[in-house]
Each structure stands twice: as structure tokens, then as C-alpha cells.
C-alpha positions as CSV (number, residue, x, y, z in Angstrom):
1,X,0.0,0.0,0.0
2,X,1.2,3.5,-0.8
3,X,2.8,4.9,2.4
4,X,0.7,8.0,2.1
5,X,-2.4,5.9,2.7
6,X,-1.2,3.6,5.5
7,X,-3.8,3.1,8.2
8,X,-3.0,4.2,11.7
9,X,-2.6,1.1,13.9
10,X,-4.7,0.7,17.0
11,X,-6.4,-1.9,19.1
12,X,-9.8,-1.8,20.8
13,X,-10.1,-3.1,24.4
14,X,-13.0,-3.0,26.9
15,X,-11.6,-3.1,30.5
16,X,-13.9,-2.7,33.4
17,X,-13.6,0.2,35.9
18,X,-11.9,-2.1,38.5
19,X,-9.2,-3.0,36.0
20,X,-8.9,0.6,34.8
21,X,-8.4,1.8,38.4
22,X,-5.6,-0.7,38.8
23,X,-4.0,0.5,35.6
24,X,-4.2,4.1,36.8
25,X,-2.9,3.2,40.2
26,X,0.1,1.4,38.6
27,X,0.5,4.3,36.1
28,X,0.1,1.9,33.2
29,X,-2.5,4.4,32.1
30,X,-1.6,8.0,32.9
31,X,-3.1,11.4,32.5
32,X,-0.1,13.5,31.6
33,X,0.6,17.0,33.0
34,X,0.1,18.6,29.5
35,X,-3.6,17.8,29.6
36,X,-6.1,20.6,30.5
37,X,-6.9,20.9,34.1
38,X,-9.7,18.7,35.5
39,X,-12.8,20.9,35.0
40,X,-15.8,18.6,35.8
41,X,-17.7,19.7,38.9
42,X,-19.2,17.1,41.3
43,X,-22.6,17.3,39.7
44,X,-21.2,16.4,36.3
45,X,-19.0,13.7,37.7
46,X,-22.0,12.3,39.6
47,X,-24.1,12.1,36.5
48,X,-21.3,10.2,34.8
49,X,-21.2,7.7,37.7
50,X,-25.0,7.4,37.6
51,X,-24.8,6.5,33.9
52,X,-22.4,3.7,34.7
53,X,-24.7,2.3,37.3
54,X,-27.7,2.5,34.9
55,X,-25.7,0.7,32.2
56,X,-25.6,3.6,29.8
57,X,-22.6,3.3,27.4
58,X,-20.0,6.1,27.7
59,X,-18.1,7.6,24.8
60,X,-14.8,5.8,24.0
61,X,-11.5,6.8,25.6
62,X,-8.5,7.3,23.3
63,X,-4.9,6.4,24.4
64,X,-1.6,6.2,22.7
65,X,1.3,4.0,23.8
66,X,4.5,5.8,24.7
67,X,8.1,4.6,24.3
68,X,8.0,2.7,27.6
69,X,4.8,0.8,26.7
70,X,2.6,2.8,29.0
71,X,-0.6,4.3,27.7
72,X,-1.1,8.1,27.6
73,X,-4.6,9.6,27.6
74,X,-5.3,11.5,24.4
75,X,-9.0,12.1,24.9
76,X,-11.3,11.2,27.9
77,X,-9.3,12.4,30.8
78,X,-12.3,14.2,32.4
79,X,-14.3,10.9,32.4
80,X,-11.3,8.8,33.7
81,X,-10.5,11.3,36.4
82,X,-14.2,11.5,37.5
83,X,-14.6,7.8,37.7
84,X,-11.2,7.3,39.4
85,X,-12.0,10.0,42.0
86,X,-15.3,8.5,42.8
87,X,-13.8,5.0,43.1
88,X,-11.2,6.4,45.5
89,X,-13.9,8.1,47.7
90,X,-12.9,11.6,46.8
91,X,-16.4,13.1,46.4
92,X,-20.0,12.4,47.2
93,X,-22.7,11.9,44.6
94,X,-25.0,14.9,44.2
95,X,-27.9,16.2,42.2
96,X,-28.8,12.7,40.8
97,X,-32.3,12.7,39.3
98,X,-32.8,9.0,38.3
99,X,-31.1,7.5,41.4
100,X,-31.6,10.2,44.1
101,X,-31.2,7.7,46.8
102,X,-27.5,7.6,46.1
103,X,-27.0,11.4,46.7
104,X,-24.6,12.2,49.4
105,X,-22.8,8.8,49.1
106,X,-19.3,8.0,48.3
107,X,-18.3,4.7,46.7
108,X,-17.6,3.2,50.1
109,X,-21.1,4.0,51.2
110,X,-22.8,2.1,48.3
111,X,-24.5,-1.3,48.7
112,X,-22.3,-4.2,47.6
113,X,-24.5,-4.9,44.7
114,X,-24.2,-1.3,43.3
115,X,-20.5,-1.4,44.0
116,X,-20.2,-4.5,41.9
117,X,-22.2,-3.0,39.0
118,X,-20.0,0.1,39.0
119,X,-16.7,-1.9,39.2
120,X,-17.8,-4.2,36.3
121,X,-18.9,-1.4,34.0
122,X,-16.8,-1.7,30.9
123,X,-15.4,1.2,28.9
124,X,-14.3,1.2,25.3
125,X,-10.6,2.1,24.8
126,X,-9.0,2.8,21.4
127,X,-5.2,2.4,22.0
128,X,-2.9,3.7,19.2
129,X,0.5,2.2,18.6
130,X,3.7,3.9,19.7
131,X,4.8,4.1,16.1
132,X,2.0,6.6,15.5
133,X,3.5,9.1,18.0
134,X,4.4,11.5,15.2
135,X,0.8,11.5,14.1
136,X,-0.5,12.6,17.5
137,X,-1.4,16.1,16.4
138,X,-3.6,14.8,13.6
139,X,-5.2,12.2,15.9
140,X,-6.0,14.9,18.5
141,X,-7.4,17.2,15.9
142,X,-9.7,14.6,14.4
143,X,-10.9,13.3,17.8
144,X,-11.8,16.9,18.9
145,X,-13.9,17.7,15.8
146,X,-17.5,17.9,16.8
147,X,-16.8,18.2,20.5
148,X,-15.8,21.3,22.5
149,X,-12.7,21.4,20.3
150,X,-9.2,22.1,21.6
151,X,-7.7,25.0,19.8
152,X,-4.4,24.7,17.9
153,X,-2.2,25.7,20.9
154,X,-4.1,23.4,23.3
155,X,-3.6,20.5,20.9
156,X,0.1,21.5,20.5
157,X,0.5,21.6,24.2
158,X,-0.7,18.0,24.4
159,X,1.3,16.7,21.4
160,X,4.6,18.4,22.1
161,X,4.8,18.1,25.8
162,X,8.3,17.9,27.3
163,X,10.9,20.1,29.1
164,X,10.8,22.9,26.5
165,X,7.0,23.2,26.7
166,X,6.9,22.9,30.5
167,X,9.6,25.6,30.9
168,X,7.7,27.9,28.5
169,X,4.4,27.5,30.4
170,X,6.1,28.1,33.8
171,X,7.8,31.3,32.6
172,X,4.6,32.5,31.0
173,X,2.8,32.0,34.3
174,X,5.6,33.9,36.1
175,X,5.6,37.0,33.8
176,X,1.9,37.2,32.9
177,X,0.9,39.7,35.6
178,X,3.8,42.2,35.1
179,X,4.4,41.8,31.4
180,X,2.1,39.8,29.3
181,X,-1.3,40.9,30.6
182,X,-0.2,44.5,29.9
183,X,1.4,43.8,26.6
184,X,-1.5,41.7,25.2
185,X,-4.2,43.9,26.9
186,X,-5.8,40.9,28.6
187,X,-6.7,40.1,32.2
188,X,-5.6,36.5,31.8
189,X,-4.1,33.9,29.5
190,X,-7.2,32.6,27.7
191,X,-6.8,29.2,26.1
192,X,-3.0,29.4,26.0
193,X,-3.0,32.4,23.7
194,X,0.2,33.8,25.4
195,X,2.1,30.6,24.6
196,X,1.0,30.8,20.9
197,X,2.1,34.5,20.7
198,X,5.5,33.7,22.1
199,X,6.0,30.6,20.0
200,X,5.1,32.6,16.8
201,X,8.0,34.9,17.6
202,X,10.3,32.1,18.5
203,X,9.5,30.2,15.3
204,X,10.1,33.2,13.0
205,X,13.3,33.9,14.8
206,X,14.5,30.3,14.4
207,X,13.6,29.7,10.8
208,X,14.2,33.3,9.6
209,X,10.9,35.1,8.7
210,X,12.2,35.7,5.2
211,X,11.8,31.9,4.6
212,X,8.2,31.9,5.9
213,X,6.2,29.7,3.5
214,X,3.3,28.1,5.3
215,X,0.3,29.0,7.6
216,X,1.0,30.5,11.0
217,X,-0.2,27.3,12.8
218,X,1.9,25.0,10.6
219,X,5.0,27.3,11.2
220,X,4.6,26.9,15.0
221,X,3.9,23.2,14.7
222,X,7.1,22.6,12.7
223,X,9.1,24.6,15.2
224,X,7.7,22.7,18.2
225,X,8.4,19.4,16.4
226,X,12.0,20.6,16.3
227,X,12.4,21.7,19.9
228,X,10.1,19.7,22.1
229,X,12.5,16.9,22.7
230,X,15.4,19.1,23.8
231,X,16.9,17.6,26.9
232,X,18.0,20.8,28.6
233,X,16.5,24.3,29.1
234,X,19.3,26.4,27.6
235,X,17.5,27.3,24.4
236,X,14.1,28.2,26.0
237,X,15.9,30.0,28.8
238,X,17.7,32.2,26.3
239,X,14.5,32.8,24.3
240,X,12.6,33.9,27.5
241,X,15.5,36.1,28.6
242,X,15.6,37.8,25.2
243,X,11.8,38.2,25.3
244,X,11.9,39.9,28.6
245,X,14.7,42.3,27.5
246,X,12.7,43.1,24.3
247,X,9.5,43.6,26.3
248,X,11.3,45.9,28.7
249,X,12.5,48.1,25.8
250,X,8.9,48.5,24.6
251,X,7.6,49.1,28.1
252,X,10.1,51.7,29.1
253,X,10.8,53.5,25.8
254,X,8.1,52.9,23.3
255,X,5.0,51.7,25.1
256,X,2.8,48.6,24.6
257,X,0.1,50.8,23.0
258,X,2.2,50.6,19.8
259,X,0.7,47.1,19.4
260,X,-2.9,48.4,19.4
261,X,-5.3,48.8,16.6
262,X,-8.0,51.0,18.1
263,X,-8.2,49.6,21.6
264,X,-7.4,46.0,20.7
265,X,-4.1,44.1,20.7
266,X,-3.0,43.4,17.1
267,X,-1.0,40.2,16.4
268,X,0.2,41.7,13.1
269,X,1.6,44.9,14.7
270,X,3.1,42.7,17.4
271,X,5.1,40.5,15.1
272,X,6.0,43.4,12.8
273,X,7.6,45.5,15.5
274,X,8.6,43.0,18.2
275,X,10.3,40.4,16.1
276,X,13.1,42.5,14.5
277,X,14.1,44.0,17.9
278,X,13.9,40.5,19.5
279,X,16.1,39.1,16.8
280,X,18.6,41.9,17.2
281,X,19.0,41.3,20.9
282,X,19.0,37.5,20.4
283,X,21.9,37.6,17.9
284,X,24.0,40.4,19.3
285,X,25.1,40.9,22.9
286,X,25.4,44.7,22.8
287,X,22.4,45.3,20.6
288,X,20.3,46.7,23.5
289,X,22.7,49.5,24.0
290,X,22.7,50.3,20.3
291,X,18.9,50.3,20.3
292,X,18.8,52.7,23.2
293,X,21.2,55.0,21.5
294,X,18.9,55.5,18.5
295,X,15.6,55.2,20.4
296,X,14.2,58.6,19.4
297,X,14.8,57.9,15.8
298,X,13.4,54.4,16.1
299,X,10.2,55.6,17.8
300,X,9.8,58.1,15.0
301,X,10.1,55.4,12.4
302,X,7.6,53.2,14.2
303,X,5.0,56.1,14.3
304,X,5.5,56.8,10.6
305,X,5.0,53.1,9.7
306,X,1.8,53.0,11.7
307,X,0.5,55.8,9.5
308,X,1.9,54.3,6.3
309,X,-0.9,53.0,4.0
310,X,1.2,50.2,2.5
311,X,2.3,49.0,6.0
312,X,-1.4,49.1,7.1
313,X,-2.3,47.0,4.2
314,X,0.1,44.3,5.4
315,X,-1.2,44.4,8.9
316,X,-4.9,44.0,8.0
317,X,-6.7,40.7,7.4
318,X,-5.1,37.2,8.0
319,X,-2.2,37.3,10.4
320,X,-0.6,34.3,8.7
321,X,-0.8,35.4,5.0
322,X,2.7,34.8,3.6
323,X,3.0,38.0,1.6
324,X,1.7,40.1,4.5
325,X,3.9,38.5,7.1
326,X,7.1,38.9,5.2
327,X,6.4,42.5,4.0
328,X,5.2,44.0,7.3
329,X,8.2,42.6,9.1
330,X,10.6,43.6,6.3
331,X,9.3,47.2,6.4
332,X,10.3,47.7,10.0
333,X,13.4,45.5,9.8
334,X,14.7,47.8,7.1
335,X,14.1,50.9,9.2
336,X,15.7,49.2,12.2
337,X,18.8,48.4,10.2
338,X,19.1,52.0,9.0
339,X,18.7,53.3,12.5
340,X,21.3,51.0,13.9
341,X,23.9,52.2,11.4
342,X,23.8,55.5,13.2
343,X,24.2,54.0,16.7
344,X,27.2,55.2,18.7
345,X,28.5,54.3,22.1
346,X,26.5,56.7,24.3
347,X,22.9,56.4,25.3
348,X,20.8,59.5,24.4
349,X,17.4,58.4,25.7
350,X,15.9,58.5,29.2
351,X,13.7,55.6,30.1
352,X,10.1,55.9,31.4
353,X,11.4,54.8,34.8
354,X,13.9,57.6,34.9
355,X,11.2,60.0,33.7
356,X,8.9,59.0,36.5
357,X,11.7,59.2,39.1
358,X,12.7,62.7,37.9
359,X,9.1,63.9,38.0
360,X,8.7,62.8,41.6
361,X,12.1,64.3,42.5
362,X,11.0,67.7,41.0
363,X,7.4,67.5,42.5
364,X,6.0,67.4,39.0
365,X,7.2,71.0,38.3
366,X,8.5,72.1,34.9
367,X,12.1,73.4,35.1
368,X,11.4,76.1,32.5
369,X,8.0,77.7,33.3
370,X,7.7,76.6,37.0
371,X,4.2,75.4,36.4
372,X,2.7,72.0,37.4
373,X,3.1,69.0,35.1
374,X,-0.4,67.5,35.1
375,X,0.5,64.4,33.0
376,X,4.1,63.2,32.4
377,X,2.9,61.7,29.1
378,X,3.0,65.3,27.9
379,X,6.3,66.1,29.4
380,X,9.9,65.4,28.3
381,X,13.3,64.9,30.0
382,X,16.1,67.2,28.8
383,X,19.8,67.1,29.3
384,X,21.0,70.0,31.5
385,X,24.5,69.7,30.0
386,X,23.7,69.1,26.4
387,X,24.2,65.6,25.0
388,X,26.2,67.3,22.1
389,X,28.6,68.6,24.7
390,X,29.2,65.2,26.3
391,X,26.4,65.5,28.8
392,X,25.5,62.2,30.5
393,X,22.1,60.6,30.3
394,X,21.4,60.2,34.0
395,X,19.1,61.7,36.6
396,X,21.8,64.1,37.9
397,X,22.0,65.7,34.4
398,X,18.3,65.7,33.7
399,X,15.4,68.2,34.0
400,X,11.7,67.7,33.5
401,X,9.9,70.1,31.1
402,X,6.5,70.4,29.4
403,X,6.9,69.4,25.8
404,X,6.0,72.9,24.6
405,X,8.5,74.4,27.0
406,X,11.2,72.1,25.7
407,X,10.4,73.0,22.1
408,X,10.4,76.7,22.9
409,X,13.8,76.4,24.7
410,X,15.3,74.6,21.7
411,X,14.0,77.3,19.4
412,X,15.4,80.2,21.5
């Protein structure tokens, strides 16, 4: 048979709940950490137990053999966890309609006859061969069609679990509150969207965005296929470190609002502006200092691009369209390259943190007109000893001015 049309190997078994519980206890069947959290409440779990006692068939469970011969749950973890928890006396039955007399009872409280019925209830398992591990993504996707489907990143999280993925998730959890929630204008990480956003940047950095050929989702899939079996965290640690440094530059000098279209976070503006700076820092140790040295020029180029009709065309519509992806990133990457050619060894720009520190130090008073600065967004930090005369970029050589006062001073 043509290899393209080879059937996926599996076997069908029908173990009873007693046997399944022993499998789980011995970890011959296991629910891996990459699965979504257990979300059934006691009422839903109780209804599942009631169905078993009434002899109502349950949907099949899907497993796949791993390299050790153990079976990993692909689909059905909510059902298996519910039944296992009840068998281990971890919750009482509640809100049963057909068998209300069983409400408020744990497994140990049931009559022996009902215990036996529950233990002897058979479930249908489809167990895929270990040789099909590379097809797990496709299996996941097909199984989830017609159900409350996992999205691409949730499936990816299941298929490509390992040290790289676990480290990514841990770091995202750690930086969500102070960085990602603000950057992505979201109160929480909904359905692993943060992971997908970061992996999109990592994948374009790894494969060079100029070589982008496929859909966004396929691009990330291919990248995860490459890195998920890495045996140490050096690569993901470096990527996360670079991401944090890049994020700090946007936070302190440019502002996360640059990624907004209207009031909503734009994935296309994010990859267009974030990726080139990320790549610069990832590839060159002293790139951050160079970026800071030309930050005023860089901010000006970003603002001009946001008002450029051609650039806007490439940031509208599908975020994964090949032509749009390559062209929007290229337009900013070219500007970045030109800016960096003018970088020197000294930093010209004050950070937002320095600006806030100086405003508090001066009691929010403009150094030129002596009037109150109502909003530092409309104020600027100026060198007391001019930068052109070797003045340092630090708090000791800085003064806070209204923007219009600074402009007037420069024109005098």
C-alpha cells in the first residue's frame, strides 16, 4: 500500500472500571501533565457515575502507547478522572435525578450490589500504537472535531509536551501579571494564547521570517516538532530572557500601545515591531545599548510606519498570510537596520522609569516655566549639560519640562 495511505494502527479493548483503576494506580495508564486541568464539577462527575450504574454506554477513551509501553490519555481524561476520583472516595454523589437515593454517598457508602455494578462497568478504549506518536497532532485534531474542540495551541500543548514546553508554560505564568497581561491587553491567558504568541515569535526567529512559507499554525507546529525533545532548558531560557529584555524596551521607551489597533491588541503589529528587535537582541550581545542610543529615531520610524498605507495593508486581514507576514516585518526591519547604522557608544534616551523618578524628584514642576506638570505623558526629559557637549544621560544631568517648554527652549 502507498505509504501516504497507510492506516493508523490501534487496538480496541473494553476493560472494566476495577481494572482501569488498577491500571491508573500502577500508572500503566496515565493522564499527563500537559492535559487541560480537571474541569468537571461534582454534579457532572456524579451524572457520569450514575450513567455507569444505569448501564448507559459512555463515549470511547483514546490512548496512545509511549516509548515505555505505558498508555497516555489522548481524549477522555475528564471521564477517567471523575470515575477514578469516585472509586477512591474523593467526592459524594450529588444532584442525581434518576437515582436520588444515592445522593450524598461516596463509593464506600454504596451497597455491595451497586459497587459491583460500578466496578464491572466496561469502557471502550482505542489504543494507538507507539509508532504513531508523530501523528498525535492529527489524531488529537480529528478526535476533537464535533466536541468542544481544543484550539491549535491546546492540541500543540498535548502533542509536544516535554521540558521545552513545560519551561515555556512556567515562565509565561511567572511573567503574565507584570508583562504579558499589559502587553496583550488581557486580564488572563485565555486558552494558551500567550504561549502561541511567544511561539510565533520564536518560530520566526528560528527559521528566519524571510523563509516563511506556510500557515501560521503550521509554522509553529514545525518549530515545536524541532524543539520539544530538547533535553535541557538552555534554548528556551535564552529565548525567554531575550523576550523579557525586548519587552522591557517596549515598556520603558516605546509603550505597549504601539501594538494596538483601536483599543485591541493586534497580532500583526506585534510580530512586525517586536520580532526585528527581538532578533537583534537574540543575535548580538550589545544590541540593546545600540537600540537605546537610537531610540528617538526608532520611535519616530515606528510612528511613521503606523501611518503608512502600505504597511497598514500588510497588517490587515489574515495574520498568517505569507506576503503580508514577510512584507510587514521587512518594512520595519529595514528601518531598524538604517537606525542601527547611526548608533554610537553613548545612550541618548531617558527611560520611562527615569522619567517617573525625575518627575517625583521635582514634585512634577516644569524646570522652565515653573508650572505643574499634570500628566508626564505630555512632558519630556532634557539634558542639562547638552548631549552634544558630552552631557551624561542620567538623573543628575536631567530636568523635566513640558513638551512645549522644551520646544520653545530649543528654538530660542
